N, C-alpha and C positions, 0 to 999 in steps of 0.2 A: 504493500500499499504506500503510495507516495505521501509526502508531508501535506500537500494540498488536500489530498483525499482524507487523510486523517482529520484535519481540521474541519473539512466540509462535513464529515460525519458528526464532529462535536458540535458543530453549529446547527445540525439538522438539515443540512443541505444535501441533495443528491447528485452525484456525478455519474454519468452514464456508463464510465468504465469501472465503477466501484459497486459492489453488491450490498445494498442496504435493504433490510427487509421491510421497514415501515416507512411511509411518507409523512413527515411532520405537518402539523397545521401551520398556516401562513404566519399566525401570531408568533408561534414558537420559532420560526425561521427569523423573523425580524428581531425578536428578543435575543436569540442566540447571536445574531450578527452584531447587535448593539453591545452585548455582553463581551464578545471577542474584542471589538475595537476599543472598548473601555479598558479591558484588561491588558491589551497591547499597549496602550498609552501609558498606563500605571506601571507596566513592567519595563518601560524604557525602550520599547521597540521603535526605532526611528524609521517612519514611513516616508517622511518628506512630502514633496508635492504629488508623489504617485497616488497617495491616498485619495486625492480628490478626483483622480481621472482613471485610475486602473480598475479593472474588474476585481472583485474580492478574491477570486481564485488566483489571480497574478500576484496580488498582495501577500497572500498566504504563502505562496510558492517562494517568493523573494525573501520572506522574513523567517522562514523555518528550515533552511537548508541544513543546519546542523542538528536538527532533531533526530533522536534515535528512532529508526524506522522499524526496529524489530520489538518483539514483545516480551512480556514476563511470562515464559512458558509455563510456569506452575500455576498460573492464574487462567490459563486458557480454557474455554468450555466450548463444546459443540453445541450450536444454536440451530441449525437447520441443514437439510439436505435437499437439493433441487437437481433437475436433470434436463437434458436435451437429447433428441435422438437423431443421429446423423445418417446419411446414406452410404457411409463407408462400409465396404463388404455387404452391401445390400441393406443392412440395418444394424448400426451399433450405437448404443447409448453412452453418453458421458455424464457423470455426476459431479456435482459441486458440493462440498461440505464447508459450511460457514462456521465462524466462531465469534465469540463476544468481543474479540480484539480486532476484527476486520480481516484478519488472515484467513484465507480460505485455501482448500485443496481439491485437486482435480483427480478423478479416477474414472475408469472405463469398465462398463459391463461387456463381457466378451462378445465378440461378433455373433450376430443372430441370436443372442440371449435376450430375455425380456428385462426391461429396466425395473420391473417390479420386484425382481430378485434383490436389488439393492434398496428400493423404496421401502420394502418390508422391514428393513433393518433400522430405518430412521429412529423409530420409537425405542430401540434398544441402545442407541448411542447418545441420544440428546442428553446433554448435561455432563457428559464424560470429558476428561482432558484428552484431546487428540494426541498428545504426546506419549500417552501410555498405549503405544501401538500394540504391544504384545497382549496386554491385558484385554483390550477391546477385541482383538482378533480371537482370543480364546472364549470371549463371551459370545461371539457371533458365528464362530466356525461350524457349530452344529446346524446351522441353516444353510450350509453349502453342501452340494452334492457333486457327482462326477460330471465332467465336461462342462457345459454351459450352465448347469444348475449352480456352479460355484461362482458364477460371474458377479453376483451381488457382494459376497463377502471379499473377493479380490479387488473389486472396484473400491470399496471402503478402505481396504488396506492401502492400496495405491494412494488414496487421497490423504490418509493419515500421515504416510511419510512425506507427502509433499508439504503438508502444514508443518510437521515437526522440522523439516529442513529450513523452511522459511522462519520458523520461531527461533531456531538456534543459528540461522545464517550460514548453514553449511549444505553442500550437495547431498542427496540421498545416499549415494555410495559411501560417503563418509560415515554416516550412521550405521551402515551394514559392516563396517570394520576397516574400511579403506580400499584402495583400488589396486588391481594387478595391471591395468592397462589404460591408456589414454583415449584410444579409439577402438570401436567394436566392429569386428568383421561381420559383414552381412552376406547371407546367401539369397539368391534371387531365382525366381522361375525362369526356365528357357522360354523365350517368346515363341509363339506359334504363328504360322503363316500358311498362305494358301499353296505354296510351292517350296521345294527344297532350296531353291535360289534365294527366294525372299527370306526364308527362315535363316539361312546361313548369314545373310546381310544383317538381319536383326541380332543374331547371336554375337556377331563381331562387334555391333554397336554396344551391346551389353558389356562385353569384355573390354573393349579398347576405349570406347568414348565414355561409357558410364563408369567403368573402372571396377566392375565386380569381379572377385576372384574365386567365387564358389557359386555353382549353379545347381538347380534341382529340376527335375522333370517328372511328369506323370507317365505311367506305363500301364494303361487300363486295358482291361479285356473288352472295354466299350470300343477300343480302336479296331477290334475284329468284326465290327458290324458290316454285314453284307459279304463277308469272306467265308464261304461254305466250308464245312468240315474242320473248323478251328475250335469250336466249343462242343461240349456235351451238355445237353439240358439247358442251354442258353435261351432258346426261343420262348420256353416256358415263363421266363422271367422278364421278358421285354414289355415295355409300356406300349401305349398306343401309337407312339412315334417309331417304334421298333428299336429303342435305345435301352441299354442296361443302365438305368438312371440310379447312380449311387446316392444322389440326394433327391429322391423322388418324392412321392406323396406323403407328406409328414402325417397326414390323417389316417392313412391306411397302414396299420401295424404289420399287415401281411405282404406289403409291397417288397419288391427286391432290395430297395435301399434301406428298409427297416428290418430286414432279415439278417441275423448274425451269420458270419462266415461259414461255420460248420453245418448249417442247415439249408444251404442252397443246392448242394450236390452238382454244382457246375464244375466241369473239369475242362482243362486245356488240352488239347490234342498236340501231338508233335508238330503239325503244321501250325497251329496256334502259337506254340512256343517260338517257332522259327520267325513268324511274322512279328511278334513282340521283340524278339532279339534284333531283328532288322531295324525296328524303330530306335532302339537304344544304339545300335552301331552307327546309324545315320547321324545322331545327335553327338556321339562321342567323336566321330570324325570331324565334325565341325568345331567341337570345343577343344579337342586335343587332350592329352594326358596330364598336363601340368595342372589343370583346373579340376578340383574335386567336383564330382557330379553325383548328387543324391537322387533318390527316387521315391516315389509315393503313388497312392491312389491306384491300386492294382485292380480293385474290384472285390466282390464277395465270394470267396471260394476257400476251401479248407487248407489247412497247413500242409497236407500232402502235395497239393498242387503248388502251394507256396514254395516248397523245397524244389520241386521240378522247375519252377520258374527261376528260382534263385540260381540254380545250377546252370541253366541255359544262359544267364547274364553274368556269371563269374568272371569271364574273360574280359569284361569291360571295366572291371575294378571300379564299381560304383562305391561312393563314400558310405552309403547305407541303404538297406531296404527298411522302409518305414511302414509301421502298422499293417503287416502282412495279414495278421488276424488280430482280433479285438484284444486290447491290452490286458484284460482280466484273465485271459487264458494263459497263465504263467507257465504251465507245463508244456503247452503246445508251442509258445514262443521259445522256451528252452530247447526243444527238439529242433526248431528252425535253426537256432543259433549254433547247435552242436553239429548240424548237418552241413552248414554253409560256411565258406570263408568270407563272404561279404558281411560286414558288420550289420547287425540287427538293431533297430532303434524303435522305441515307442514312448508315449507319454503325454501327448498334447491334450488328452482327455482325462488325465488322472488328477484327482484332488488329494493333496496333502502327502507328506512324506510317508506316512504309514502304509499308504497304498502303493508307493514306489519300492518300499523295502523288499517285498517278495521277489520282484524282478531283480533287484540288485543283490540280495543275499543269495539267490540261487544262480547268479551270474547268467540270468536268461537273455540279457541284453548286453550289447557292447557299448551303446550310447543311450543315454536317457534324453528325453526330448520334450521337457515341460513347456506348456503355455502358461506364463505367469498369470494371465487372466482367468485361468482354471485351477492352477496348482496350489494356489493359496496366497499370492502376492509376493512381494519382494523378499521379505525375510524367510518365509517358508520355502521359497524356491532356492534361495541360497542355502538353506539347510539340506535341501534335496541334493543340490550340486556338491556340497561338502561331503555328504554321506557316500555318494557315488565315487568321489575322489578317493576316499578312504579305501574303497573296494576296487580301485584301478579301473574305473568306468568313467568315460568323458560325458560331457553335457553340451548338446546343441539346444537351441531354444526356438520354439514355434512362436510366430507373431503374426497376427493377421488383422490388426485393428487400426484405430486412429493414431495420431502422434502421441496421445497420452500413454496407452499401453506400450507403444514403441519405446518412449523414453524411460518408462518404468523398466522395461526389459534391458535397456542399455545400462542403467545403473546397476542392476542385478548382475549382468554379465561382467561388468567391470570389477565387481567385488568377489567373483568366483573364479578360482584358479584353473579349473579343469574345463573351462569354456571353449568351445570350438568356433561356432558361428551362429547368428541369429537370423531368423527369416524376416524379409520384408515383403509384403504381399501387394503393396500398392504402388510399385515403382512406375507403372505406366498410367497411373491416375494423375493428370496434370495439376489438379487443385489440392492434392492431399497435403503437401508440405505447408500450404498457405493457411491451413486451419489453425496453426499456432504461430506465436512469435517467441523466439529464444530470448531469455531475459539478460543474456550476456552478448548477444549480437552475433553468435556463431551460426554457421549453417547446421542443419540437422544432419546432412550426409555429404560426404566429400569423397568421390571416387571409390564407391563401394564400402566405405566405412562410416559408421554413425560416430559423431563427434561427442565425446564425453564433456559435459559441463565441468570444468575444473574448480570454479568458484561460485557459479550461480546456485542460489539455495533451492532446496527441494528438488522437484524434477527439473527445474531449469526452463520451463516453458509456461506461456500464458496463452489463453485462447484468443485468436483473432475473431472477435465477435462477428464482424460483418461477413467474413468468409464462411464461418460455421452456419451462420443464417441462411446463406445461399445454398447450403447443402444439407439441409434438414430433411428428414425422411417425410415423404408426402403424408404418411399416416398420422404424423404428430409434428405440428409446426410450432408447438409451444417452446419457449426459450427460457429455461430457468425460472419457470413460473412458481409461485408458492405452492407447497404441498402440505397444507395443514391436515389433510385427511390421513396422512401417514405418521402423525405425531403422537397418537395415543397408543399405548400398549394395552392388550386386553387378555394376556395369557401368563401363565406361570411357566417359564421356559426351562427350569432345571430338569436334567435328564436322569437324575438319580434320586433315590428316596432318603 
């Protein structure tokens, strides 16, 4: 909060760039203005002739430049939670947690998750000191579930670290124990095109012009559409468009996209394996072998076919095979890992360290792959990374959201030693970076690396209000409107007797 904004709040005036919950009466404004001017004169502030001609905001800014802009952290209290819904990744919500001192924090509910996962928690955190991050996390973590059901808890945790860093005037990574690196390696999708020639051109742009040093590609059985004798039992699962839609009808629990891998009985024939290997060979020939190439989104089939696919792709030295089967099948993932030389990765849908532990303890994975917006937030994800490190397992990080979760991931990656690379899913969205402003003037990304804020407090970013308003989701055009309906708690939450 700037000096002028602090004094405007004291006077009862509203600044468009500062979030104040209540609008004062006009009489209170004038009384506050007169009180401020009187106190300024008595206090020896010399305003000179500017007093007669300058707007009050300019006067305040000129006369309060040495005012301490930070808070008394022990006196902080959470006073509100509000939200907006962006069109990033189809639909992604941002929350703002406000305090009694004007400091606020930004968090993000994971892509495609309901903002009500976070709003539900408002009544549980009002009045708490936001700097007690771990205490609040333990209070609300019971309301998080796997994958996007964790989105609310993780959004709150992100916002708390943002507030805490601002209150103590340090970056979030410093609060996590310090940094191992000043810039964070990013991995990017390989761009798709209508022809091999065009794709090669786009890949070279990704590598040479944009500077990315790690790429990832999809290898889906959906690519076998229209190719006879490549799948067994595939036709049964096709939708009306003839596609194997992995993100299909969410309302039909028995659709292909909602059926777990072991239960489809889809098999890939030798011809199908050859076709999929040819896709990888084509991309590898364009990328070369210096650049790590990860893979994902194979489709829903059992681990036996996963082993056969993995063996067909071994010679291309992929950086990892990701989520070949669902993450909770630890024994099946272990069999995949034992059968293949290519590293096995999973984790973007796992909530909390305790659910990563079976995979790590049994050495079922070579790489853990948490999404901070699902795994529990910054501190829990660092704990996950540290536990994996103790067991000789590396950590890559999934990220597919707004710049809020992007920067939260950057801070966590900087503070975790066994980190490899983090995903960035919006490289080709031209307005994505404009949604925020960095508070230290740095760029978010330079040549394939995210720039770590070395001095900027909290997450090191603020929203660019006008840009965000231009990219709100059509279903909800509100922008941090009051949420009094979420302020009252009506249940006894303790989970033990």
